[in-house]
C-alpha positions as CSV (number, residue, x, y, z in Angstrom):
1,M,92.1,35.7,110.7
2,P,93.8,38.0,113.2
3,Y,92.2,41.3,114.1
4,E,93.4,44.3,112.0
5,V,93.3,47.7,113.8
6,L,91.1,50.4,112.3
7,A,94.1,52.6,111.4
8,R,95.5,49.9,109.1
9,K,92.2,48.6,107.9
10,W,91.0,52.0,106.8
11,R,94.3,53.3,105.4
12,P,93.8,55.2,102.1
13,Q,94.6,53.2,99.0
14,L,93.7,55.8,96.4
15,F,94.5,59.5,96.1
16,E,90.8,60.4,96.5
17,E,90.7,58.6,99.8
18,V,93.3,60.9,101.4
19,L,91.5,63.4,103.6
20,G,92.3,67.1,103.6
21,Q,95.4,67.0,101.3
22,E,93.8,67.7,97.9
23,H,96.4,70.3,97.1
24,I,99.1,67.5,97.2
25,T,97.3,64.5,95.7
26,R,96.1,66.6,92.7
27,T,99.6,67.9,92.1
28,L,101.1,64.3,92.2
29,R,98.4,62.9,89.9
30,N,98.9,65.7,87.4
31,A,102.7,65.3,87.5
32,F,102.3,61.6,86.8
33,L,99.9,62.1,83.9
34,S,102.1,64.8,82.3
35,G,105.3,62.9,82.9
36,R,106.8,65.8,85.0
37,L,108.2,63.6,87.8
38,A,110.9,64.8,90.2
39,H,113.5,62.4,91.4
40,A,113.0,63.3,95.1
41,Y,110.0,64.5,97.2
42,L,109.8,65.7,100.8
43,F,106.5,65.3,102.6
44,S,106.3,67.3,105.8
45,G,103.5,67.7,108.3
46,A,102.0,66.6,111.7
47,R,101.6,63.0,112.6
48,G,98.8,60.9,111.1
49,V,97.9,63.3,108.3
50,G,98.7,61.0,105.4
51,K,102.4,61.5,104.5
52,T,103.4,57.8,104.4
53,S,100.0,56.8,102.9
54,V,100.4,59.2,100.0
55,A,104.0,58.0,99.5
56,R,102.8,54.4,99.2
57,I,99.9,55.4,96.8
58,F,102.4,57.3,94.7
59,A,104.8,54.4,94.6
60,K,102.0,52.1,93.5
61,A,100.9,54.6,90.8
62,L,104.5,54.7,89.4
63,N,104.6,50.9,89.0
64,C,101.0,50.0,88.4
65,E,100.3,47.9,85.3
66,N,96.8,49.2,84.9
67,N,97.0,52.8,85.9
68,N,93.6,54.6,86.0
69,D,93.9,58.3,85.5
70,G,96.9,58.6,87.8
71,N,95.4,56.2,90.4
72,P,96.8,52.7,91.1
73,C,94.4,49.8,90.3
74,N,95.3,48.0,93.6
75,Q,94.7,44.7,91.8
76,C,97.9,44.0,89.7
77,T,100.8,42.1,91.2
78,S,102.9,45.3,91.8
79,C,100.0,47.1,93.6
80,V,99.2,44.0,95.8
81,E,102.9,43.6,96.8
82,I,103.3,47.2,97.7
83,T,100.1,47.2,99.7
84,H,101.3,44.2,101.7
85,G,104.8,45.6,102.1
86,S,106.5,42.7,100.3
87,S,107.6,44.5,97.1
88,V,111.3,44.5,96.4
89,N,110.8,47.6,94.3
90,V,109.5,49.8,97.1
91,Q,111.6,49.9,100.3
92,E,110.4,51.8,103.4
93,I,113.2,52.8,105.7
94,D,112.8,54.1,109.3
95,G,115.1,57.1,109.6
96,A,115.2,56.8,113.4
97,S,116.6,53.3,113.5
98,N,118.6,53.4,110.2
99,R,120.2,56.8,110.7
100,G,124.0,56.1,110.3
101,I,126.3,56.5,107.4
102,D,126.6,52.7,106.9
103,E,122.9,52.3,106.2
104,I,123.1,55.1,103.6
105,R,126.1,53.5,102.0
106,N,124.2,50.2,101.6
107,L,121.3,52.2,100.1
108,R,123.7,53.8,97.5
109,E,125.0,50.3,96.5
110,N,121.5,48.9,96.0
111,I,120.1,51.7,93.9
112,R,122.2,50.6,91.0
113,Y,120.1,47.6,90.4
114,L,117.1,47.8,88.1
115,P,113.6,47.0,89.4
116,S,112.6,43.4,89.2
117,H,109.4,44.4,87.4
118,G,107.8,47.8,86.7
119,K,109.5,51.1,86.0
120,Y,110.9,52.4,89.3
121,R,112.5,51.6,92.5
122,V,111.1,53.8,95.2
123,Y,112.8,54.5,98.5
124,I,110.5,55.9,101.3
125,I,112.5,57.2,104.2
126,D,110.3,58.0,107.2
127,E,111.4,60.6,109.8
128,V,114.3,61.5,107.6
129,H,115.3,64.4,109.9
130,M,116.7,61.7,112.3
131,L,119.6,60.9,109.9
132,T,123.0,61.9,111.1
133,L,124.9,64.7,109.4
134,P,127.4,62.3,107.8
135,A,124.5,60.2,106.5
136,F,123.0,63.3,104.9
137,N,126.3,64.1,103.4
138,A,126.6,60.6,102.0
139,L,123.2,60.9,100.4
140,L,123.8,64.3,98.7
141,K,125.5,63.2,95.5
142,T,123.1,60.3,95.0
143,L,120.1,62.6,95.6
144,E,121.3,65.1,93.1
145,E,122.0,62.7,90.3
146,P,120.1,59.4,91.0
147,P,119.6,56.7,88.3
148,E,116.6,57.2,86.1
149,H,114.8,54.2,87.7
150,V,115.0,55.5,91.3
151,K,112.6,57.9,93.1
152,F,113.1,59.1,96.7
153,V,110.2,60.1,99.0
154,F,111.2,61.6,102.4
155,A,108.7,62.1,105.2
156,T,109.2,64.2,108.3
157,T,107.4,65.9,111.1
158,E,110.2,68.4,111.6
159,P,111.4,69.8,108.3
160,H,113.4,72.5,109.9
161,K,115.9,69.8,111.0
162,V,116.6,68.7,107.5
163,P,119.7,70.3,106.0
164,V,119.1,72.9,103.4
165,T,121.3,71.0,101.0
166,I,118.8,68.2,101.1
167,L,115.8,70.5,100.9
168,S,117.1,72.2,97.8
169,R,117.2,68.9,96.0
170,C,113.6,67.9,96.7
171,Q,110.1,69.0,95.8
172,R,108.6,69.9,99.1
173,F,104.9,69.3,100.0
174,D,103.5,70.5,103.3
175,F,100.6,68.4,104.7
176,K,97.9,70.2,106.6
177,R,96.1,69.1,109.7
178,I,92.8,67.5,108.8
179,P,89.7,69.6,109.6
180,I,87.5,68.3,112.3
181,N,84.5,68.1,110.0
182,K,86.3,65.7,107.6
183,I,87.4,63.6,110.6
184,V,83.8,63.4,111.8
185,E,82.6,62.3,108.3
186,Q,85.3,59.6,108.1
187,I,84.5,58.3,111.6
188,K,80.8,58.1,110.7
189,S,81.7,56.0,107.6
190,I,83.8,53.7,109.7
191,I,81.2,53.1,112.4
192,A,78.6,52.5,109.8
193,A,80.7,49.8,108.1
194,E,81.9,48.3,111.4
195,E,78.3,48.4,112.9
196,I,79.4,50.5,115.9
197,T,76.8,52.7,117.7
198,I,78.0,56.1,118.9
199,S,76.4,59.5,119.2
200,D,77.3,62.6,117.3
201,T,78.6,64.1,120.5
202,G,80.9,61.1,121.1
203,I,82.2,61.4,117.5
204,S,82.9,65.1,118.0
205,I,84.9,64.3,121.2
206,I,87.1,61.8,119.5
207,A,87.6,64.0,116.4
208,R,88.6,67.0,118.5
209,E,90.9,64.9,120.7
210,A,92.7,63.7,117.5
211,E,94.0,67.2,116.9
212,G,93.9,67.0,113.1
213,S,95.3,63.4,112.8
214,M,93.1,60.9,111.1
215,R,95.3,58.0,112.4
216,D,94.9,59.2,115.9
217,A,91.2,59.5,115.6
218,E,91.0,55.9,114.3
219,S,93.2,54.7,117.1
220,L,91.1,56.5,119.7
221,L,88.0,54.9,118.3
222,D,89.6,51.5,118.4
223,Q,90.6,52.0,122.1
224,V,87.1,53.1,123.1
225,V,85.4,50.2,121.3
226,S,87.8,47.7,122.9
227,F,86.4,48.9,126.3
228,T,82.7,49.5,125.5
229,G,82.0,47.0,122.8
230,Q,79.9,47.9,119.7
231,S,77.7,50.3,121.7
232,V,79.5,53.4,123.0
233,E,78.1,55.8,125.6
234,D,79.4,59.4,125.8
235,N,80.5,59.2,129.4
236,Q,82.5,56.1,128.6
237,I,84.6,58.0,126.1
238,G,85.9,60.5,128.7
239,A,86.5,57.7,131.2
240,V,88.6,55.6,128.7
241,L,90.6,58.4,127.1
242,G,90.9,60.6,130.2
243,I,89.4,63.6,128.3
244,I,88.2,66.6,130.3
245,D,84.4,66.8,130.1
246,R,83.5,69.7,127.8
247,D,80.5,70.5,130.2
248,L,83.1,71.4,132.9
249,I,84.9,73.8,130.5
250,Y,81.6,75.6,129.7
251,K,80.5,75.5,133.3
252,M,83.8,77.1,134.4
253,S,83.8,79.8,131.7
254,R,80.2,80.7,132.6
255,S,81.1,81.0,136.3
256,I,84.0,83.3,135.4
257,V,81.8,85.5,133.3
258,D,79.2,85.6,136.1
259,A,81.8,86.3,138.7
260,D,80.7,83.2,140.7
261,T,83.8,82.5,142.7
262,A,82.2,79.8,144.8
263,L,81.2,77.8,141.7
264,C,84.8,78.2,140.4
265,L,86.1,76.4,143.5
266,E,83.5,73.7,143.2
267,I,84.4,73.0,139.6
268,I,88.1,72.9,140.5
269,D,87.4,70.4,143.2
270,E,85.4,68.3,140.7
271,V,88.3,68.4,138.3
272,Y,90.8,67.4,141.0
273,N,88.6,64.5,142.2
274,Y,88.1,63.2,138.7
275,G,91.9,63.0,138.4
276,Y,92.1,65.3,135.4
277,E,95.5,67.0,134.9
278,I,95.2,70.5,136.4
279,K,97.6,72.1,133.8
280,E,95.7,70.5,131.0
281,F,92.5,71.9,132.4
282,Y,94.1,75.3,132.5
283,R,95.0,75.0,128.8
284,E,91.5,74.1,127.9
285,I,90.2,77.2,129.7
286,M,92.6,79.3,127.7
287,N,91.4,77.7,124.5
288,Q,87.8,78.3,125.6
289,F,88.4,82.1,126.0
290,R,90.2,82.1,122.7
291,N,87.1,80.5,121.1
292,L,84.8,83.0,122.7
293,I,86.9,85.9,121.3
294,V,87.0,84.4,117.8
295,S,83.2,83.9,117.8
296,L,82.8,87.7,118.3
297,V,85.7,88.8,115.9
298,A,84.8,86.4,113.1
299,P,81.2,85.2,113.6
300,D,80.9,84.2,109.9
301,S,84.0,82.0,110.0
302,P,83.1,78.9,112.1
303,H,86.0,76.9,110.6
304,L,88.3,79.0,112.8
305,L,86.7,77.5,115.9
306,D,86.5,73.8,114.8
307,L,83.6,73.2,117.1
308,P,80.5,71.0,116.6
309,D,77.2,72.9,116.0
310,N,75.8,72.4,119.5
311,E,79.0,73.9,121.1
312,L,79.2,76.7,118.5
313,K,75.8,78.1,119.4
314,E,76.6,78.0,123.2
315,T,80.0,79.6,122.6
316,K,78.4,82.5,120.6
317,N,75.8,83.1,123.3
318,L,78.3,83.2,126.1
319,A,80.6,85.5,124.1
320,R,77.9,88.1,123.5
321,K,77.0,88.0,127.2
322,A,80.6,88.6,128.3
323,G,81.6,91.2,125.7
324,M,84.9,91.7,123.9
325,E,86.5,93.9,126.6
326,R,86.0,91.3,129.3
327,L,87.0,88.4,127.1
328,V,90.3,90.0,126.0
329,Q,91.1,91.1,129.5
330,S,90.4,87.5,130.8
331,L,92.6,85.8,128.1
332,N,95.5,88.3,128.7
333,F,95.2,87.5,132.4
334,L,95.3,83.8,131.8
335,I,98.3,84.1,129.5
336,S,100.2,86.2,132.0
337,K,99.6,83.7,134.8
338,E,100.4,80.5,132.8
339,A,104.0,80.5,133.9
340,D,103.0,80.6,137.6
341,L,100.9,77.5,137.1
342,R,103.6,75.7,135.1
343,Y,106.3,75.9,137.7
344,T,104.3,75.5,140.9
345,N,104.5,72.5,143.1
346,N,100.8,73.0,144.1
347,P,98.9,73.4,140.8
348,R,95.5,73.1,142.4
349,I,96.1,76.0,144.9
350,A,97.6,78.1,142.1
351,L,94.6,77.4,139.8
352,E,92.2,78.3,142.6
353,A,94.0,81.6,143.2
354,I,94.2,82.5,139.5
355,L,90.5,81.7,138.7
356,I,89.2,83.5,141.8
357,K,91.2,86.6,140.8
358,L,90.0,86.3,137.2
359,S,86.3,86.0,138.2
360,E,86.6,89.1,140.4
361,L,88.1,91.2,137.6
362,K,84.5,91.8,136.5
363,D,84.4,94.7,134.1
364,Y,87.1,97.1,135.0
365,L,88.0,99.3,132.1
366,S,91.0,98.3,130.0
367,F,93.6,100.8,129.0
368,D,92.5,100.7,125.4
369,E,88.9,101.4,126.5
370,L,90.0,104.3,128.7
371,I,91.9,105.9,125.7
372,R,88.8,105.4,123.6
373,K,86.6,107.1,126.1
374,I,89.0,110.0,126.5
375,A,89.0,110.4,122.7
376,Q,85.2,110.5,122.8
377,I,85.2,113.2,125.5
378,E,87.7,115.4,123.6
379,K,85.5,115.1,120.5
380,R,82.5,116.2,122.4
381,I,84.3,119.1,124.1
382,N,85.9,120.3,120.9
383,K,82.6,120.0,118.9
384,P,81.4,123.6,118.0
385,I,78.0,124.6,119.5
386,P,75.6,126.1,116.9
387,A,74.6,129.7,117.4
388,G,71.4,130.1,119.4
389,H,71.7,126.7,121.0
390,S,74.1,127.5,123.8
391,E,71.3,128.4,126.2
392,N,69.3,125.2,125.4
393,L,72.5,123.2,125.9
394,K,73.0,124.8,129.3
395,N,69.4,124.0,130.3
396,N,70.0,120.4,129.4
397,F,72.7,120.1,132.0
398,T,71.2,122.3,134.7
399,Q,67.5,121.9,134.5
400,K,66.9,118.2,134.3
401,K,63.6,116.9,135.6
402,P,62.4,113.4,136.2
403,A,60.5,111.9,133.3
404,A,57.0,110.5,133.8
405,R,57.0,106.9,135.0
406,T,54.8,104.6,132.9
407,N,53.8,101.1,133.8
408,H,56.9,100.8,136.1
409,L,56.7,97.4,137.9
410,D,56.9,97.2,141.7
411,D,57.4,101.0,141.9
412,G,61.1,100.7,140.9
413,K,62.0,97.7,143.0
414,K,62.5,95.4,140.0
415,W,64.7,98.0,138.3
416,D,66.8,98.4,141.5
417,E,67.2,94.6,141.6
418,F,68.3,94.6,138.0
419,L,70.9,97.3,138.8
420,R,72.3,95.3,141.7
421,Y,72.5,92.2,139.4
422,L,74.3,94.4,136.8
423,V,76.9,95.6,139.2
424,T,78.2,92.0,139.6
425,R,78.4,91.6,135.8
426,N,79.4,95.0,134.4
427,R,80.2,97.8,136.8
428,A,80.7,100.5,134.2
429,M,77.3,99.8,132.6
430,A,75.7,99.8,136.0
431,N,77.2,103.3,136.7
432,V,75.7,104.6,133.5
433,L,72.2,103.3,134.3
434,K,72.1,103.9,138.1
435,E,70.5,107.4,137.7
436,W,68.0,106.3,135.1
437,K,65.0,105.7,137.3
438,S,62.4,106.1,134.6
439,C,61.6,103.0,132.6
440,T,58.8,101.0,131.1
441,L,58.9,97.3,131.6
442,T,56.5,94.8,129.9
443,A,56.7,91.1,129.1
444,D,58.6,91.7,125.8
445,R,60.0,95.3,126.1
446,L,62.3,97.4,128.3
447,E,62.0,101.1,127.5
448,L,64.7,103.4,128.8
449,P,65.2,107.2,128.4
450,Y,68.0,108.3,126.1
451,G,70.3,110.8,127.8
452,E,70.7,113.7,125.4
453,G,73.7,115.9,125.6
454,A,75.5,113.9,128.3
455,F,78.5,111.7,128.0
456,T,76.5,108.8,129.4
457,G,73.8,109.3,126.8
458,G,76.0,108.0,124.0
459,Y,77.2,105.0,125.9
460,F,74.7,102.7,124.3
461,D,75.4,104.0,120.8
462,D,78.2,101.4,120.8
463,P,76.6,98.3,119.4
464,E,78.7,96.1,121.7
465,H,77.4,97.9,124.8
466,Y,73.8,97.7,123.6
467,E,74.1,93.9,122.8
468,Q,75.6,93.3,126.3
469,L,72.7,95.2,127.9
470,C,70.2,93.1,126.0
471,A,71.9,89.9,127.0
472,Y,72.0,91.0,130.7
473,A,68.3,92.0,130.6
474,Q,67.2,88.8,129.0
475,D,69.2,86.8,131.5
476,F,67.8,88.7,134.6
477,F,64.2,89.0,133.5
478,Q,64.1,85.5,132.0
479,S,62.4,86.8,128.9
480,D,63.3,87.5,125.3
481,L,62.6,91.1,125.7
482,K,63.8,94.0,123.5
483,V,65.6,97.0,124.9
484,V,64.5,100.3,123.4
485,F,65.8,103.8,124.1
486,K,63.3,106.7,123.9
487,K,64.2,110.3,123.5
488,Q,63.2,112.5,126.5
489,S,62.2,116.1,126.3
490,Q,63.5,116.8,129.8
491,Q,66.1,115.2,131.9
492,K,66.4,114.8,135.6
493,D,68.6,116.9,137.9
494,L,72.1,115.9,138.5
495,K,73.1,115.6,142.1
496,K,75.9,118.0,142.4
497,T,78.0,119.4,145.2
498,P,78.6,123.2,145.2
499,K,82.1,122.5,143.8
500,E,80.7,120.4,141.0
501,D,78.0,122.9,140.2
502,A,80.6,125.4,138.9
503,L,82.3,122.8,136.7
504,P,81.6,122.5,132.9
505,A,79.0,120.0,132.0
506,S,81.4,117.6,130.2
507,V,83.6,117.5,133.3
508,R,80.7,116.6,135.5
509,D,79.8,113.8,133.1
510,I,83.3,112.4,133.4
511,I,83.1,112.5,137.2
512,E,79.8,110.6,137.1
513,I,80.8,107.8,134.7
514,F,84.1,107.1,136.6
515,E,82.5,107.6,140.1
516,G,84.9,110.4,140.9
517,K,84.6,113.3,143.3
518,I,86.2,116.8,143.7
519,V,88.7,116.7,146.5
520,N,90.4,120.1,146.1
521,R,90.1,122.6,143.2
522,D,92.9,124.9,144.4
C-alpha cells in the first residue's frame, strides 16, 4: 500500500475533528438539523485552517444515509465516495485552473441534472477569487436562483478579491488561524499514533513555524520525520526546516538589553555562518521585542504571545529587566530602520549597524517620559506648602547631612561597582542613585535611604522603576535580595555651586536628575 502523507491521513472527517473553528462547525450543524440551509456559502481564511475539509464534511452530511446529529456516518456509500473523491454528486473545482467563462457555462449546464443518489449536488470551488470577471458574471444568475438540489461552497484565501455581487449572494464564514496550543495537542496525538519520538520543544518549534495552519504543521512534521526517522532531535528540526534557533533570538535580545555590542556582532556572525536569512532574522528580533512588550502590558493574557511555557517565563523575566520605556524605544527604532535593511545590498553590514546603534541607546529618556517628568515637577512646584512647614522644607534642601552607614560592605566599594554596572543598563536610574552613598547590604536585603522632599525621592514611587531596580540588583549581586527604602530623618548636603545655591530647591533637583549645569543666569 503506498504511503499516505500525514496531512491527508489525518484530515478531519467529522465536524468535531476540525480544530479551532467551532464557531463555524456548530453553525453548520445547527443549520442542517433545523433545515435552515442556504444555497451558497463562502469560506474565507488563511491556508490550511480547514476550509476545504469543512466543505467536504458538510457535503457528506447533506447526503449521508445515516446522519448522526448533524455529523456524517462515514460508512454509507455516499460518505465513502465523497471521502475518496469519486462521488458524482460532489464536484471539487480548482478556481485557479478552471477560471474562464467556458468552465462556468459547463457548470451551469450540469447543475440541471438531479443527483444520482442522495438529496443534493454540491459544487466546491476552491480559490474562487481566481475566477475571471466574465466567469463571475456568468455565475451570478445561477447563484441567485439555483435549483433546489444544488448547493455551492466557495473557498478563498483572499475574500476581498471576490466581487460584492457574489458576496451578497452567499453566507460568509471567516476561518481563524488555529491557536498554537491546539496545534501542539494535535501533533502529540499524531506522533503517539505514528510511534514518533519528539520532545515538547521540538513540537513547539514545528507548531510555531506552521503559523496557525494545521496542514502546514503536519507537512513540516512529515518532512522532519523523512530525514530523521522515527526519533527526532531538536537540533535536526532547525537543520531540516532552516528555522532560526530560538536560543539565538533570546541571546540577541539579552545582548541588546545589556548593551553588549561585542556579543551582538558575534551573534550576527553566527547567524550569517549558519546561512540564515538576515532579513528573516531581523523580523524575528522585531517579533521578540513585540512579545516582550506584550508580556508587560498584558501579563495575564498569555494567548496574545502564543509561546510555549518555557519561553513565556524567560520572556517575562527579560521584559521586567528591560522596562517598558526601553522596550518601546527599541521596537520603534527597529520599525524605523526596517526599510533600510529591506532595500540594502549588504544586509549583514546594515544589520550590524542597526543593532550596534540599538544596543547603545541604553536608557535615554523618551519624549513621553520627559513630558511625564515635567508634569510631576509642575505638580510638586504648584503644591501649596502648609503653614509652619516652610522653614522645615527649607532645611530639608539646605541642611542635608550624611546618614549613618550600617553594615556597608567593602566600605562603599561594592555600591560603587553596582552604580558603574547600572550606568551601562539605565543611566537615568544611576543618576538618581549616584549621591545615595548610605546603604545596608545583606545576603537578602538592600536597604536604601528614601529622599524626602526632593524630585529624585519620588523616582522609585513608580512601580516600574522599582521593579527595574530590583531586577538590576538581583542580577548584579547574584542573589534574590529585596530592595527596601527607609525614611531618613536627615539628608546629605547637595553639592552646589554659588549660582546653584541661590536657585529654588525644585530647580536644583531638575539640574541634578538631568545632569545639567548653570552656564549663565543673566
